[in-house]
VOGU-3710 file (C-alpha; in Angstrom, 3 decimals, decimal comma):
1> xxxxxxxxxx> -17,752/-1,275/-5,708  -17,889/2,231/-7,272  -19,180/2,219/-10,284  -18,490/5,093/-13,074  -21,046/7,273/-13,923  -21,175/9,852/-16,929  -19,473/12,441/-15,677  -16,413/10,089/-14,516  -16,513/8,473/-18,159  -15,945/11,567/-19,678
11> xxxxxxxxxx> -13,387/13,073/-17,075  -11,338/9,808/-17,852  -11,773/9,682/-21,580  -11,267/13,606/-22,004  -7,786/12,942/-20,062  -6,745/10,152/-21,946  -7,080/12,233/-25,470  -5,118/15,236/-23,938  -2,354/13,080/-23,133  -2,212/11,444/-26,245
21> xxxxxxxxxx> -1,623/14,594/-27,898  1,011/15,374/-25,433  2,759/12,347/-26,053  2,676/12,747/-29,740  4,034/16,433/-29,442  6,701/15,042/-26,945  8,043/11,913/-30,281  7,568/14,282/-32,805  10,285/16,680/-30,738  7,671/19,233/-30,308
31> xxxxxxxxxx> 8,076/19,371/-26,525  11,585/19,086/-24,718  11,949/15,893/-21,851  11,922/19,263/-19,526  8,268/20,201/-21,258  7,007/16,662/-20,952  7,651/15,795/-17,606  5,107/17,632/-15,663  2,848/16,395/-18,338  3,695/12,739/-18,200
41> xxxxxxxxxx> 3,950/12,363/-14,082  0,171/13,646/-14,175  -0,885/10,829/-16,050  1,495/8,465/-13,603  3,916/8,202/-16,429  7,827/7,901/-14,906  10,932/7,260/-16,700  13,360/5,399/-14,905  16,288/3,830/-15,508  15,439/1,170/-18,521
51> xxxxxxxxxx> 12,282/2,584/-19,652  9,227/4,425/-18,792  7,174/2,740/-16,082  3,422/3,767/-15,557  1,716/3,308/-12,467  -2,057/2,365/-12,565  -4,485/3,699/-9,731  -6,617/1,217/-8,040  -8,452/3,006/-5,359  -8,769/1,627/-2,043
61> xxxxxxxxxx> -7,245/-1,354/-3,373  -10,391/-2,944/-5,056  -10,794/-4,222/-8,151  -13,551/-6,544/-10,176  -12,617/-9,438/-12,543  -12,974/-7,712/-15,688  -10,428/-4,805/-14,448  -7,882/-7,449/-13,197  -8,376/-9,240/-16,747  -7,624/-5,813/-18,249
71> xxxxxxxxxx> -4,368/-5,579/-16,399  -3,118/-8,740/-17,126  -3,536/-7,993/-20,793  -1,955/-4,784/-20,628  1,155/-6,905/-19,167  1,126/-9,376/-21,903  0,504/-6,215/-24,640  2,810/-3,900/-23,502  5,017/-4,814/-20,827  7,479/-7,852/-20,564
81> xxxxxxxxxx> 4,568/-10,283/-19,665  4,107/-9,143/-15,971  2,991/-6,348/-13,737  4,427/-5,080/-10,198  2,027/-4,934/-7,365  2,982/-1,581/-4,926  2,755/-0,830/-1,567  -0,058/1,977/-2,443  -2,106/-1,028/-3,414  -1,890/0,022/-7,093
91> xxxxxxxxxx> -0,080/-1,906/-10,319  2,862/-0,852/-12,083  4,584/-1,681/-15,725  8,206/-1,167/-15,897  9,106/-1,604/-19,376  6,186/0,755/-21,689  7,037/2,361/-24,626  6,111/5,878/-24,960  4,374/5,420/-27,836  2,194/2,484/-26,529
101> xxxxxxxxxx> 1,341/4,927/-22,955  -1,860/6,525/-24,710  -3,270/3,468/-26,084  -2,932/1,527/-22,465  -4,461/4,797/-20,852  -7,713/4,209/-22,943  -7,378/0,373/-22,399  -7,225/1,248/-18,893  -10,345/3,504/-19,447  -12,563/0,731/-20,897
111> xxxxxxxxxx> -12,804/-1,312/-17,788  -13,087/2,147/-15,500  -9,417/2,587/-14,556  -7,036/5,379/-14,979  -3,468/6,483/-14,093  -4,411/10,387/-12,719  -2,735/11,335/-9,504  -0,543/8,264/-9,322  2,442/10,704/-9,414  3,114/14,378/-8,756
121> xxxxxxxxxx> 2,577/16,645/-6,087  -1,044/15,912/-5,846  -3,354/13,976/-3,468  -2,504/10,623/-4,485  -4,349/6,879/-4,899  -6,521/6,880/-1,479  -5,352/3,751/0,628  -7,705/1,658/2,948  -7,914/-1,332/4,629  -7,665/-4,378/2,479
131> xxxxxxxxxx> -10,121/-6,456/4,395  -12,411/-3,436/4,350  -16,342/-4,499/4,475  -15,297/-8,253/4,903  -13,713/-8,341/8,229  -15,326/-8,992/11,713  -13,319/-6,341/13,424  -14,725/-3,137/11,474  -17,174/-0,655/12,864  -18,204/0,230/9,619
141> xxxxxxxxxx> -16,880/-0,495/5,518  -14,450/2,217/5,157  -14,272/2,449/1,908  -18,011/4,632/1,056  -15,138/7,432/2,705  -12,637/6,478/1,020  -14,471/7,095/-2,456  -15,813/10,507/-1,298  -12,161/11,676/-0,576  -11,129/10,215/-3,985
151> xxxxxxxxxx> -13,839/12,258/-5,681  -13,564/15,274/-3,896  -9,529/15,383/-4,620  -9,497/14,322/-7,934  -8,398/17,340/-10,271  -9,194/19,697/-6,786  -7,753/22,904/-8,082  -5,998/24,043/-5,206  -4,195/21,016/-4,585  -3,034/20,214/-8,121
161> xxxxxxxxxx> 0,292/21,756/-7,319  0,828/21,061/-3,391  4,451/21,542/-2,106  4,950/17,520/-2,491  3,168/14,143/-2,930  0,156/14,089/-0,700  -1,006/10,463/1,013  -4,076/9,300/2,998  -5,545/6,506/4,239  -8,868/5,351/5,831
171> xxxxxxxxxx> -9,478/2,454/8,314  -12,466/1,391/10,485  -11,002/-0,966/12,847  -9,416/-0,723/16,067  -6,397/-3,009/14,244  -4,670/-1,074/11,884  -3,776/-2,941/8,389  -3,011/0,173/6,396  0,077/1,828/8,063  -2,214/4,733/8,914
181> xxxxxxxxxx> -0,206/7,303/11,085  2,668/6,713/8,512  0,601/8,386/6,007  0,276/12,541/5,830  -3,358/12,213/6,583  -4,787/8,910/8,249  -8,372/8,711/9,223  -9,795/6,475/11,395  -13,320/5,850/11,620  -14,835/5,736/15,290
191> xxxxxxxxxx> -17,517/5,833/17,570  -17,480/8,367/20,352  -19,295/8,131/23,815  -22,563/9,194/23,079  -22,761/6,730/20,227  -22,209/8,667/16,859  -19,900/7,606/14,217  -17,139/10,242/12,978  -13,477/10,171/12,121  -10,462/10,779/14,002
201> xxxxxxxxxx> -7,513/12,317/12,193  -3,912/11,969/12,621  -1,453/14,257/10,369  1,872/14,356/9,718  3,272/10,805/9,282  5,322/9,357/6,569  8,576/7,326/5,667  11,062/8,873/3,567  14,750/10,278/4,880  12,729/11,644/7,880
211> xxxxxxxxxx> 10,036/9,155/9,137  7,688/10,223/11,653  4,679/8,583/13,112  1,588/11,313/12,262  -0,232/12,306/15,616  -3,943/12,849/16,406  -4,781/16,404/15,923  -8,562/15,603/16,656  -10,382/12,732/18,523  -13,798/13,214/16,868
221> xxxxxxxxxx> -14,852/15,243/13,570  -18,416/14,636/12,275  -18,653/12,580/9,123  -20,798/15,050/7,628  -17,846/17,192/7,822  -14,589/14,640/7,247  -14,013/16,028/3,925  -14,597/19,759/4,981  -11,899/18,890/7,943  -9,608/17,492/5,483
231> xxxxxxxxxx> -9,483/20,216/3,497  -8,955/22,488/6,342  -5,792/20,193/6,689  -4,656/20,497/2,960  -5,107/24,242/2,931  -2,849/24,734/5,873  -0,130/22,521/4,274  -0,674/24,303/0,645  -0,300/27,881/2,416  2,867/26,897/4,375
241> xxxxxxxxxx> 4,710/24,012/3,226  8,262/24,671/1,722  8,685/24,495/-1,908  12,117/26,002/-1,846  13,450/22,096/-0,354  11,635/18,927/-1,484  13,280/16,932/1,159  11,628/19,734/3,981  8,399/19,570/1,761  6,237/17,103/3,331
251> xxxxxxxxxx> 3,547/17,774/5,860  5,319/15,988/8,352  8,159/18,085/8,276  5,858/21,397/8,666  3,769/19,762/11,897  7,037/19,022/13,368  8,501/22,653/12,578  4,934/24,004/13,750  4,220/21,695/16,354  1,188/19,659/16,601
261> xxxxxxxxxx> -0,399/22,014/18,618  0,099/24,959/16,689  -0,654/22,963/13,311  -3,848/21,945/15,274  -5,020/25,413/15,990  -4,345/26,613/12,270  -6,821/23,401/11,076  -9,405/24,588/13,537  -9,104/27,949/12,098  -9,531/26,960/8,599
271> xxxxxxxxxx> -12,296/24,630/9,571  -14,498/26,942/11,005  -13,562/29,302/8,124  -14,862/26,639/5,769  -17,935/25,863/7,903  -18,875/29,320/8,012  -18,437/29,664/4,116  -21,632/26,986/3,525  -19,519/24,360/2,723  -21,844/21,656/1,092
281> xxxxxxxxxx> -21,847/18,569/3,771  -21,050/15,283/1,950  -24,051/13,638/3,754  -26,198/13,617/0,212  -23,065/12,186/-1,970  -22,043/9,571/0,700  -25,448/8,314/0,659  -25,248/8,018/-3,033  -21,975/5,757/-2,635  -22,995/3,478/0,262
291> xxxxxxxxxx> -24,731/1,149/-1,890  -22,210/0,344/-4,360  -20,647/-1,162/-1,363  -23,073/-3,149/0,059  -22,620/-6,633/0,963  -22,725/-9,732/-1,369  -25,533/-12,365/-1,095  -23,968/-14,316/1,681  -25,171/-17,522/1,948  -25,040/-19,851/5,056
301> xxxxxxxxxx> -22,500/-23,269/4,903  -19,909/-25,234/6,165  -18,070/-23,105/9,247  -15,189/-25,559/8,946  -12,664/-26,865/7,018  -11,309/-30,570/6,784  -7,788/-30,299/7,903  -6,662/-33,644/6,595  -4,400/-32,359/3,955  -1,391/-30,876/6,118
311> xxxxxxxxxx> -0,456/-28,395/3,026  -3,919/-26,975/2,900  -4,413/-26,898/6,590  -1,182/-24,602/6,683  -2,401/-22,449/4,225  -5,873/-22,160/5,327  -3,628/-21,344/9,136  -1,548/-18,607/7,529  -3,448/-17,183/4,258  -6,894/-16,609/5,408
321> xxxxxxxxxx> -8,373/-14,197/7,764  -11,798/-14,273/9,736  -14,555/-12,969/7,856  -17,798/-10,784/9,078  -19,897/-14,286/8,318  -18,756/-17,426/9,540  -19,196/-19,155/6,811  -16,675/-17,447/4,677  -13,378/-16,232/5,268  -10,808/-13,528/3,438
331> xxxxxxxxxx> -8,107/-15,443/1,173  -4,962/-13,963/1,093  -3,185/-14,804/-2,353  0,630/-14,617/-1,853  2,322/-12,965/-4,827  5,690/-13,989/-2,311  6,810/-17,372/-3,916  9,986/-18,550/-2,969  12,706/-16,930/-4,641  10,462/-14,791/-6,396
341> xxxxxxxxxx> 10,322/-10,758/-6,971  8,218/-9,672/-4,167  4,215/-8,068/-5,739  5,466/-9,533/-9,332  2,628/-11,525/-11,270  2,904/-12,624/-14,897  -0,296/-11,774/-16,986  -2,062/-15,422/-17,101  -1,280/-15,218/-13,169  -3,081/-12,015/-13,153
351> xxxxxxxxxx> -6,261/-13,414/-15,154  -6,263/-16,269/-13,202  -6,639/-14,395/-10,144  -9,473/-12,220/-12,197  -11,384/-15,766/-12,844  -11,167/-17,196/-9,489  -12,455/-13,760/-8,079  -15,329/-14,580/-10,266  -15,824/-18,099/-9,560  -15,581/-17,946/-5,869
361> xxxxxxxxxx> -15,361/-14,147/-4,500  -18,457/-12,512/-5,784  -16,140/-11,504/-8,884  -14,314/-8,969/-5,834  -10,363/-8,475/-5,262  -8,055/-6,249/-3,209  -4,496/-5,004/-3,444  -2,566/-5,108/-0,268  -0,083/-2,614/0,635  1,997/-5,778/1,910
371> xxxxxxxxxx> 2,106/-6,502/-2,197  -0,340/-9,597/-2,311  -4,066/-9,926/-3,262  -7,310/-10,714/-1,214  -10,201/-12,442/-2,624  -12,401/-10,857/0,258  -15,562/-13,158/0,173  -14,569/-16,740/-0,221  -17,097/-19,928/1,196  -15,395/-21,790/3,454
381> xxxxxxxxxx> -16,933/-24,738/1,668  -14,977/-23,589/-1,736  -11,530/-22,989/0,411  -9,686/-26,423/-1,062  -11,217/-25,822/-4,652  -9,534/-22,429/-4,600  -6,222/-23,387/-2,569  -5,723/-26,304/-5,264  -6,130/-23,874/-8,395  -3,608/-21,081/-6,719
391> xxxxxxxxxx> -1,180/-23,831/-6,120  -1,122/-25,168/-9,565  -0,942/-21,330/-10,696  2,385/-20,793/-8,227  0,106/-18,750/-6,319  -0,550/-20,911/-3,293  2,605/-20,034/-1,202  1,413/-20,424/2,724  3,264/-17,517/4,263  1,391/-14,373/4,921
401> xxxxxxxxxx> 2,941/-12,277/7,655  6,171/-14,887/7,967  9,555/-13,785/7,148  9,340/-14,809/3,522  6,373/-12,422/3,257  8,837/-9,665/2,396  7,877/-6,078/0,858  10,750/-4,960/-1,473  10,792/-1,923/-3,836  12,083/-2,386/-7,289
411> xxxxxxxxxx> 15,509/-1,030/-6,356  18,591/-0,548/-8,545  17,317/-3,510/-11,209  14,411/-0,561/-11,992  14,826/2,598/-10,179  16,742/5,379/-11,171  16,605/6,869/-7,296  18,056/3,637/-5,451  21,137/3,025/-4,248  21,167/-0,790/-3,924
421> xxxxxxxxxx> 19,223/-3,818/-5,480  16,341/-4,912/-3,378  14,842/-7,759/-5,417  17,826/-10,296/-5,509  18,250/-9,548/-1,509  14,626/-10,189/-1,293  14,792/-13,637/-3,286  17,734/-14,818/-1,680  16,613/-14,254/1,711  13,020/-16,208/1,192
431> xxxxxxxxxx> 15,483/-19,061/-0,290  17,361/-19,202/2,601  14,326/-19,450/5,681  12,795/-21,745/3,072  15,585/-24,230/3,046  16,567/-23,837/6,571  12,539/-24,554/7,837  12,691/-21,667/10,345  9,776/-19,919/8,997  7,399/-21,513/10,851
441> xxxxxxxxxx> 9,299/-21,571/14,154  9,830/-17,724/13,835  5,965/-17,245/13,165  5,019/-13,261/12,508  7,997/-11,482/11,325  7,756/-8,763/9,015  10,647/-7,993/6,658  10,676/-4,977/4,617  13,688/-3,960/2,081  14,002/-0,322/0,505
451> xxxxxxxxxx> 16,668/0,201/-2,131  17,002/3,983/-1,328  16,142/6,300/1,573  12,697/7,391/-0,188  11,723/4,378/1,762  9,478/2,876/-0,706  9,907/-0,878/0,639  8,805/1,052/3,813  11,862/-0,550/5,830  11,136/1,949/8,888
461> xxxxxxxxxx> 7,946/0,105/9,606  9,469/-3,662/9,580  10,362/-5,876/12,435  13,411/-6,090/10,469  14,289/-3,550/8,087  17,043/-3,413/5,620  17,776/0,083/3,626  20,578/-0,031/0,751  22,838/2,380/0,562  25,751/3,724/-1,483
471> xxxxxxxxxx> 29,000/3,245/0,114  31,931/4,615/-1,731  30,465/3,245/-4,600  29,476/-0,482/-3,707  25,992/-1,408/-2,690  25,945/-1,572/1,448  22,700/-2,230/3,704  21,677/-0,994/7,050  19,871/-3,331/9,124  17,109/-1,802/11,561
481> xxxxxxxxxx> 15,188/-3,587/14,361  11,811/-3,157/16,031  9,615/-1,190/13,200  5,799/-1,389/13,261  3,268/-0,022/10,629  0,228/-1,185/12,958  -2,055/0,019/15,967  1,073/-0,236/17,879  3,271/1,717/15,400  6,764/2,554/15,799
491> xxxxxxxxxx> 9,919/3,045/13,583  12,752/0,842/13,639  16,211/1,731/14,700  19,550/1,118/12,830  21,717/-1,586/14,693  25,101/-0,161/13,717  27,351/-0,404/10,402  25,901/-1,774/7,235  26,532/-5,098/5,536  27,370/-6,247/2,059
501> xxxxxxxxxx> 24,742/-8,477/0,297  25,838/-12,013/1,651  26,541/-10,115/5,056  23,201/-8,738/5,506  21,961/-12,237/4,717  23,832/-13,886/7,735  22,578/-10,912/10,008  19,394/-11,287/9,678  19,475/-15,110/10,688  22,067/-14,010/13,652
511> xxxxxxxxxx> 18,761/-11,393/14,278  16,425/-14,282/14,103  18,901/-17,081/15,909  18,798/-14,140/18,871  15,015/-13,982/18,491  14,753/-17,858/19,179  16,872/-17,701/21,822  15,594/-15,051/23,737  11,514/-15,065/23,662  9,220/-16,370/26,121
521> xxxxxxxxxx> 5,993/-18,078/25,446  3,947/-16,419/23,049  6,051/-13,673/21,783  6,383/-12,172/18,467  9,706/-10,966/17,340  8,253/-7,527/17,828  7,419/-8,603/21,614  11,003/-9,973/21,901  12,544/-6,990/21,021  10,833/-4,413/23,160
531> xxxxxxxxxx> 11,474/-6,571/26,187  15,160/-7,022/25,382  16,155/-4,378/23,474  18,969/-3,666/21,007  21,846/-4,540/22,709  21,867/-8,323/22,525  21,329/-8,247/18,968  24,214/-5,702/18,517  26,132/-8,206/20,563  25,189/-10,745/18,359
541> xxxx> 26,040/-8,835/15,135  29,184/-7,035/16,075  30,491/-8,929/19,509  30,307/-5,817/21,276
//
């Protein structure tokens, strides 16, 4: 993984001290909240319902054990004993005191971490495939390219005050595990007919109140020009993106209103201009970065596990992913125990995961956009020992990609923007399906919950999506079906009138009953929905 050089460290240390002075002036009353707000947001500090929330950047989700341990220590020292892993592959703390914020940033800087550009109208944390560099099905490791984009976008003077926040994802496999086409820019590393490696660009995706799937605007950009092409995309957006209406300020609106063809024409024009200006190609820097992401020293060993323990065998089947080396797997640590809060982990659990990463996974962890954690390189021979320790720490739930593996935003329990609670609903649904024993029968079924239209819980991309809304002062939940964030990307459609909390739980069970009754051999929920359409589900839900 990438290691800071002197410039990186000096840059982060300088920002810590700069913010320390800003926070001090706010506490002394020398800055008003309105004056302080843009300063704190540049450092990932939000003011939520009950306290400040700090969002920490984890570029492309990659951590080492020292960094993970520090996150656990921060949870205990400055929060209420836990952290919340998010759909941006970051972590956030929900109970931060302003007087502690600079000290937290200083603690982060000691382990090469920060909270820069995790908020504000700038380029946010670059995300990627959580199995990058380990999976059997990728063309190359996309993380060097993600790191190149991170360095380019950090403190970029032209893109510090964009019309709105901006999110980029980079993958290098046909299978999309990063919701790439639901980003402002999605980049897929590909090989063309001549055998050359380059980048395919998708621009204008996003969720929120106006969900859109990004169209492809260029099928191949040479790797030497990947950053330059991204700059062309941002320049057109920065020039024409709306700043008079935040609801129409995202690049997806610009691409939609201009049309993908006209937007692409302007990007190509800007791209040609940048090349004519002799913009330095990133190849030398890319070559400098690649060794940081070299494979660890894999060893040959057993290629199968002893399946005599049925609980262990179930966890292996559900929570491990095929590795590029046949003596290893990537092991997913579920942060979704039955009745738990999706994405939450205690300080002790965070330190346990750090220790296990050092012991079993070459000192490396990944945060998934599904709010779980991956140990990317685990020997098959070590799996039973790893599972035993995870199970003892209440981190061994075998539920990856099942209806119990729920994505949920913090909702009205924490967020000032939310209209409804997400956490209690997720807890009750997981308990309901665990008790019914239907989880295994349902197979792959992705359920996602958002507490407001901003869609931080990705409900638009759920096979089953739930959106909390305010209906005459009461919490109400809209149910949607048919979404996907994967390579078969689609946006979920609303079934009809909403439900109260008890009603939406019953509605989810009704939907799964229709699926079980209607599915054909080998069909996932999404396959059945796409084959039979909405009507059978609506009839079961509403009797019409």
